[in-house]
C-alpha positions, -999 to +999 in steps of 0.1 A: -136+306+019-108+297+043-132+304+072-155+277+059-127+251+057-114+262+092-149+257+107-153+224+089-119+212+103-130+223+138-164+205+135-145+174+123-121+176+152-149+180+177-170+152+163-140+128+159-144+114+194-171+089+184-156+079+150-142+044+148-123+026+121-141-001+101-132-023+072-155-020+042-158-048+016-161-032-019-158-044-055-123-052-065-105-028-089-130-001-081-116+010-047-106+044-059-139+053-076-160+039-047-138+060-023-145+091-044-183+083-046-183+080-008-166+114-004-190+130-029-220+115-010-207+127+024-203+163+010-237+161-008-256+150+023-237+173+047-224+144+068-188+156+072-191+156+110-196+118+111-168+108+087-130+109+091-105+093+067-113+068+040-082+050+030-071+024+004-042+007+022-012+006-002+026-001-002+052+014-025+070-010-048+099-003-071+099-019-105+128-018-131+120-023-167+144-016-195+169-001-170+144+025-158+133+026-122+096+032-115+079+035-081+042+026-079+017+018-053+002-016-049-030-023-029-023-043+003-059-055+005-077-055-029-114-052-024-113-034+009-114+002+022-107+015+057-132+040+068-134+062+099-170+068+107-194+075+136-222+050+128-257+063+130-288+059+106-276+086+082-240+075+079-249+038+078-274+045+049-250+066+030-222+039+031-246+010+024-263+028-005-231+037-023-227+017-055-200-009-053-200-012-015-206-047-002-208-046+036-188-037+067-167-067+079-181-080+112-202-107+128-237-113+115-241-080+098-232-059+128-200-039+120-172-045+145-148-016+148-110-023+145-087-020+174-060+007+175-031-018+170-049-033+139-053+001+124-017+010+130-005-022+114-029-020+084-020+017+078+017+011+082+018+035+111+035+012+135+065+027+151+090+023+123+126+036+126+122+055+093+098+056+064+081+024+055+106+003+034+099+002-003+100-033-018+118-036-051+101-057-078+128-076-096+125-096-128+151-121-115+149-154-097+174-176-079+192-197-105+189-172-134+220-166-154+229-129-156+255-106-171+271-079-149+268-045-167+285-023-142+311-024-115+344-043-109+331-075-125+315-058-156+313-083-185+313-114-162+284-138-162+271-156-132+242-173-116+218-156-091+221-172-056+199-150-034+178-119-038+169-093-011+139-073-024+139-049+005+174-036-003+176-045-040+208-064-035+214-096-054+241-122-047+256-136-078+279-166-080+308-157-104+335-181-116+368-168-104+398-191-107+374-219-115+355-215-082+320-200-077+325-168-057+295-151-042+294-113-051+268-089-038+256-065-064+228-039-068+199-052-089+205-025-116+241-038-121+229-070-137+208-081-167+194-114-178+213-133-204 
């Protein structure tokens, strides 16, 4: 069985020279099931040599509810898939006949392949110093009154001044000696009043 998968990988690697990336318009909220239908169709029709990756571009977002931190993936482009394919009559027909697929993006019905820098940007593969930053979804806004529940100023109340979703840091204005003093806190150290 491992020999079959090795030969498939070799075939895919050999045939990958003519594969280009395209953007495919699909029904919103069905991206995952359409991707799975495409993968099933490719396998059923034996067209693996013409297809590469089929991707739903996503980003990781951290959400905190009830003091619990949860990481989930959010679609960057709802209603679109990225597909790596060598277009010919068979691959074109398979994609276009898959239920839920609209069309390739392009001019006048002729699919236009994406350029390498566009692909890198959409897939988040640009040269980043580290892993793609995770955005933190916060239930706070500037001007909200909050209570500090942890740290040096535990028990103090203040008003949110600024929020940095990338780092999860919140600047809260706390009254100290009758003056508003900006204090930087982690998002989990505060709660709405």
